[in-house]
C-alpha positions in Angstrom: 126.2 61.8 77.6 127.5 64.7 75.4 130.8 66.5 75.9 131.0 68.6 78.9 130.6 72.4 78.4 132.5 74.9 80.6 131.1 78.3 81.6 131.7 80.8 84.3 128.1 80.8 85.4 125.2 78.5 84.7 121.7 79.9 85.2 118.6 77.7 85.7 115.6 79.6 84.4 115.2 82.4 81.9 112.3 84.2 83.4 112.5 87.8 84.7 115.2 87.0 87.3 117.2 84.5 85.4 117.1 86.5 82.1 118.1 89.8 83.7 120.9 88.1 85.6 122.2 86.5 82.4 122.0 89.9 80.6 123.9 91.7 83.3 126.7 89.1 83.7 127.0 88.5 79.9 127.2 92.2 79.2 130.0 92.4 81.8 132.2 89.8 80.1 131.3 86.5 81.8 130.6 83.3 79.9 127.0 82.4 80.8 124.9 79.3 80.1 121.1 79.6 80.6 118.8 76.6 80.6 115.1 77.3 80.2 112.4 74.7 80.1 110.1 76.5 77.7 111.2 79.5 75.5 107.7 80.1 74.1 105.8 83.2 75.3 103.7 82.4 78.4 100.4 83.9 79.5 100.9 84.8 83.2 99.3 87.1 85.7 102.4 87.6 87.9 105.2 90.1 87.4 103.1 92.7 85.7 103.7 95.7 88.1 107.2 97.1 88.5 107.5 99.6 91.3 109.6 102.8 90.7 112.4 101.3 92.9 112.6 98.4 90.5 112.8 100.7 87.5 115.7 102.5 89.2 117.5 99.1 89.8 117.0 98.1 86.2 118.5 101.4 85.2 121.5 100.8 87.5 121.9 97.4 85.8 122.1 99.2 82.5 119.0 97.4 81.3 116.2 99.9 81.5 115.8 99.6 77.7 114.2 96.2 78.3 111.0 98.1 79.2 110.8 99.6 75.7 108.6 98.3 72.9 106.2 96.6 75.4 103.3 99.0 75.4 104.1 99.3 79.1 102.1 101.9 81.0 103.7 104.4 83.4 102.3 104.1 86.9 102.3 107.4 88.8 100.9 106.3 92.2 98.0 104.5 93.9 94.3 105.2 94.3 92.5 103.6 97.3 88.8 102.9 97.5 86.6 101.9 100.4 82.9 102.0 101.0 82.3 104.4 98.2 85.1 106.8 99.2 88.4 107.2 97.4 91.7 109.2 97.2 95.0 109.0 95.5 98.7 109.2 96.5 101.4 110.0 94.0 104.8 108.5 94.0 107.7 110.7 95.2 109.2 113.3 92.9 112.7 113.7 91.7 113.8 117.0 90.0 110.1 118.1 89.9 109.0 114.9 88.1 107.2 111.9 89.6 109.3 108.7 89.6 107.1 106.2 87.7 106.6 102.5 87.8 105.5 100.3 85.0 102.4 98.1 84.3 103.2 95.5 81.6 102.4 92.1 80.2 104.7 89.6 81.9 105.0 87.3 78.9 105.9 90.2 76.6 108.6 91.4 79.1 110.1 88.0 79.5 110.4 87.5 75.7 112.0 91.0 75.4 114.6 89.9 78.0 115.2 86.6 76.2 115.6 88.3 72.8 118.3 90.5 74.4 120.3 87.7 76.0 120.3 85.8 72.7 122.1 88.8 71.2 124.9 88.8 73.8 128.0 86.9 72.5 129.0 85.5 75.9 125.6 84.1 76.7 124.4 80.7 75.4 120.8 79.7 75.8 119.6 76.0 75.9 115.9 75.0 75.9 115.6 72.0 78.1 114.9 70.5 81.5 117.4 70.5 84.3 117.4 67.1 86.0 120.0 67.5 88.7 122.7 69.6 90.2 126.1 68.0 89.8 128.1 67.7 93.0 131.7 66.8 93.4 133.5 66.7 96.7 130.8 68.7 98.4 130.7 71.5 95.8 128.0 72.1 93.1 130.0 72.1 89.8 127.2 72.4 87.3 124.0 70.8 86.0 122.8 67.8 84.0 119.9 68.5 81.6 118.0 67.1 78.7 117.9 69.5 75.8 114.7 69.7 73.8 114.6 67.5 70.8 118.0 66.0 71.7 118.5 62.5 72.9 120.2 61.8 76.2 121.6 64.2 78.8 124.2 66.9 78.7 126.4 68.4 81.4 127.3 72.0 81.9 130.2 72.8 84.2 130.3 76.2 85.8 132.2 78.0 88.6 128.8 79.1 89.9 125.3 77.8 89.3 122.5 80.2 89.9 119.1 78.8 90.6 116.1 81.0 89.6 113.4 78.6 88.4 110.5 80.4 90.0 107.9 79.9 92.7 107.6 76.2 92.0 111.4 75.7 92.1 112.6 72.1 91.7 115.7 72.8 93.7 114.6 75.0 96.6 114.3 72.1 99.1 117.9 71.1 98.4 119.3 74.6 98.8 117.3 76.2 101.6 115.3 75.6 104.7 112.1 75.4 102.8 109.2 77.0 104.7 106.6 77.8 102.0 103.3 79.2 103.3 100.3 79.9 101.1 98.7 83.2 102.3 95.8 83.3 99.9 94.9 83.0 96.2 94.7 85.7 93.5 92.2 85.3 90.7 93.2 87.4 87.7 91.3 88.6 84.7 92.1 91.1 82.0 89.7 94.0 81.5 89.6 95.3 78.0 89.3 99.1 77.2 88.7 99.8 80.9 88.1 103.3 82.0 90.1 103.7 85.2 89.0 106.4 87.6 92.6 107.5 88.1 94.6 107.3 84.9 98.1 105.7 85.2 97.5 104.6 88.8 97.3 101.3 90.6 93.9 100.9 92.2 93.5 99.2 95.6 89.9 98.3 96.5 89.8 97.8 100.2 86.9 95.4 99.8 85.1 92.8 101.9 86.3 90.2 102.6 89.7 90.9 101.0 91.4 93.4 98.7 91.3 93.7 94.9 94.1 95.2 92.8 93.6 96.9 89.4 96.3 98.4 87.2 96.9 99.0 83.5 99.2 96.5 81.7 99.0 97.9 78.2 97.2 100.7 76.4 94.1 98.6 76.0 94.3 96.1 78.9 93.9 96.4 82.6 94.7 93.6 85.1 92.3 92.9 88.0 93.4 90.6 90.8 90.8 89.5 93.3 92.1 88.0 96.6 90.6 84.8 98.0 91.8 84.2 101.6 92.5 80.7 102.9 94.0 77.6 101.4 91.3 76.7 98.9 91.7 78.1 95.3 88.6 79.4 93.7 87.2 77.3 90.9 84.9 78.1 88.0 81.4 77.5 89.1 77.9 79.1 89.4 78.8 80.0 93.0 81.9 81.8 92.0 80.1 83.8 89.4 77.4 84.8 91.9 80.1 85.8 94.4 81.9 88.0 91.9 78.6 89.5 90.6 76.9 90.1 94.0 79.8 90.6 96.4 82.8 91.9 94.5 81.2 93.9 91.6 79.2 96.3 93.9 82.5 97.3 95.7 84.3 98.2 92.5 84.4 101.7 91.0 81.4 102.3 88.8 83.6 103.3 85.8 85.1 99.8 85.4 81.9 97.7 85.9 81.1 97.3 82.2 84.6 96.0 81.5 84.5 93.8 84.6 81.1 92.2 83.7 82.3 91.6 80.1 85.4 89.8 81.4 83.3 87.8 83.8 81.0 86.7 81.0 84.0 85.6 78.9 85.1 83.5 81.8 88.8 83.7 81.1 90.7 83.8 84.4 93.8 82.4 86.0 94.4 81.5 89.7 97.7 81.6 91.5 98.7 80.9 95.1 100.2 83.8 97.0 103.3 82.5 98.8 105.3 83.6 101.8 108.8 82.2 101.5 111.5 83.8 103.7 115.0 83.6 102.4 116.8 80.8 104.4 119.5 79.5 102.0 121.9 76.8 103.0 125.7 77.5 102.9 126.5 75.3 99.9 129.5 76.1 97.7 129.2 76.6 94.0 125.5 77.6 94.0 123.3 80.6 94.6 119.6 81.3 94.5 117.8 84.5 93.4 114.2 85.5 92.5 111.1 83.6 93.6 113.2 80.4 94.1 114.9 82.1 97.1 112.3 84.5 98.5 108.6 85.4 98.0 106.2 87.7 99.6 102.5 88.5 99.1 102.1 90.2 95.7 99.7 92.8 97.2 102.4 95.5 96.9 103.9 94.4 93.6 107.4 94.1 95.1 108.6 90.8 93.5 110.5 92.1 90.5 112.0 95.0 92.5 113.3 92.5 95.0 114.8 90.4 92.2 116.5 93.3 90.5 117.9 94.4 93.8 119.4 90.9 94.4 120.7 90.8 90.8 122.5 94.1 91.2 123.9 93.0 94.7 125.2 89.6 93.6 126.1 90.7 90.0 128.3 93.5 91.1 130.2 91.2 93.4 130.7 88.6 90.7 131.8 91.0 87.9 134.3 92.7 90.3 136.2 89.4 90.7 139.6 89.5 89.0 139.3 85.9 87.9 136.5 83.3 88.0 139.2 80.6 88.4 139.3 81.6 92.1 136.4 79.5 93.3 136.9 80.6 96.9 136.4 84.2 95.8 133.3 83.2 93.9 131.9 81.5 97.0 132.8 84.4 99.2 130.8 86.7 96.9 127.7 84.5 97.2 128.0 84.5 101.0 128.4 88.3 101.1 125.3 88.6 98.9 123.2 86.4 101.2 124.4 88.3 104.3 123.6 91.7 102.8 120.5 91.2 100.8 118.2 91.8 103.8 119.3 95.4 104.0 118.0 96.0 100.5 114.8 93.9 100.5 113.6 93.8 104.1 111.1 96.7 103.7 109.7 95.1 100.5 109.2 91.7 102.2 107.8 93.1 105.5 105.4 95.6 104.0 103.9 93.1 101.6 102.7 90.6 104.1 102.1 93.2 106.9 99.8 95.1 104.7 98.0 92.0 103.7 97.6 91.1 107.4 96.2 94.6 108.0 93.6 94.1 105.3 92.4 91.0 107.1 91.6 92.9 110.3 88.6 95.3 110.1 89.8 97.8 112.7 93.4 98.0 111.3 92.0 98.2 107.7 89.9 101.3 108.5 92.8 102.8 110.5 95.2 102.3 107.6 92.8 103.9 105.1 92.1 106.9 107.3 95.8 107.3 108.1 96.9 107.4 104.5 94.0 109.6 103.5 95.0 112.2 106.2 97.9 113.1 103.8 101.2 114.8 104.5 104.0 112.5 105.8 101.2 109.9 106.6 101.0 109.4 102.9 104.3 110.5 101.4 106.6 108.4 103.5 104.6 105.1 103.3 104.3 105.5 99.5 108.1 106.0 99.3 108.5 102.7 101.0 105.8 101.0 98.9 107.5 102.2 95.8 110.8 100.8 97.0 112.4 104.2 96.6 113.0 104.2 100.3 114.3 101.0 101.9 114.3 102.5 105.5 113.1 99.7 107.8 112.8 101.8 110.9 110.7 104.2 109.0 108.4 101.4 107.8 108.0 100.1 111.4 107.3 103.6 112.7 104.5 104.1 110.2 103.1 100.6 110.7 102.6 101.2 114.5 101.6 104.8 113.9 98.6 103.4 111.9 97.6 101.2 114.8 97.9 104.1 117.3 96.0 106.4 114.9 93.2 103.8 115.0 93.3 103.7 118.8 92.9 107.4 118.9 89.9 107.3 116.6 88.4 104.3 118.5 88.6 106.0 121.9 86.6 109.0 120.7 84.4 110.8 121.8 85.3 109.3 125.2 87.0 106.1 126.4 85.0 103.2 127.6 86.0 99.7 128.8 84.8 98.2 125.6 86.8 100.7 123.5 89.9 100.1 125.6 89.6 96.4 125.1 89.1 96.8 121.4 92.1 99.1 121.1 94.3 96.7 123.1 93.3 93.9 120.7 94.1 96.0 117.7 97.6 96.8 119.0 98.2 93.2 119.8 97.1 92.1 116.3 99.5 94.7 114.8 102.4 93.2 116.8 101.3 89.6 115.9 101.2 90.5 112.2 104.6 92.2 111.9 106.8 90.5 114.4 107.4 87.2 112.5 107.9 89.2 109.3 110.6 91.4 110.9 112.3 88.4 112.4 112.6 86.8 109.0 114.8 89.7 107.9 117.7 89.4 110.3 116.8 92.4 112.5 119.3 94.3 114.7 119.6 94.0 118.4 117.5 97.1 119.1 114.6 95.8 117.0 114.7 92.4 118.6 114.7 93.9 122.0 111.8 96.1 121.2 109.7 93.1 120.1 110.6 91.3 123.3 109.1 94.2 125.2 106.1 94.1 123.0 105.7 90.4 123.7 105.7 91.1 127.4 103.0 93.7 127.0 100.8 91.8 124.7 
């Protein structure tokens, strides 16, 4: 056991969330230790789309420069495709200019963040594996870890330990009411020199049986994510190749087929589970969670990094405002204030992600959503402001969610109502309630919202 090392904050994990948190705290004068299992660049298919709301949060953190030198591509909005039809929606404008997101390579972004924190005097980075949280008299006081190429264990003592070790967190079960649910699996491939129908846009293919996402991640690379519903991950096989060739390929825009078939022939793909993990942290002193360790949603809307940056700004501002880190009661109070307030910032991101995925699994709602957005005006502009995380207005999100269902009812009852059409309309509204209600309840809704859903329960 080596000599104990004292810091203000110890961060477990130097991915996007941990790295940015370390950069923000270190630049604001705190002594920060970061322990990361593997500092080498990783090849990942997650965290490659940053919505405009996330770019804004990174700017507020004073860290927007981390997006430089990555060959990151500006994303100006979304294009939707279904049954040979398509349209696009641009992100909101500010000062006459579209507020853009970014498509980027996750591994390159993480390494850029790590290079930055290594340059900050108050931050020390260790490459090693955290074995346990150290607890003394009911309080987490630091960590015990094994540093790479160093014998034995070392202890780091800190006023606050921040856990952000990702979707497969080793410490989530100790620190929260762990309710992890796998919604589906994404299979990801990189398309080279792909000619996208709408330049600098994310592309959503409203396909059968499940959606596909396509967006640029560098000047020569485009990411495609193909959703596989259920609990079984796709595996490389002749059956999978046939499925991708005969079912998925015909639903993709013609412009990208050459790149898609080339990537398919190369056979290089990754698969990841899509998790729903509501934030339900325990009230434990001396420790906090952020990032995917704390909270995950379906990646369909690309909200993960935006939610993480929102949490970093929320918690980081509270911690850096403290007059002294010696006052551990004040540190703990800052964490509890963060947990109590984070839903206000991230509820729309969490609800929309899994609600939209649920819509994509229901044929009637899927058609209604496509037609509603295509009708334009506020039907498109307000939802895209929420998707982009520029707006965090939860009542606005719910109004549009149910407006989609009612829009579908109106279309379904034309040209005249019948018993069968009424029944189908009722089932569509019931499905909409069933999809969104548990997601809203995960986000600490107010009394009015809870009462409204009680009424909906009585009706449906």
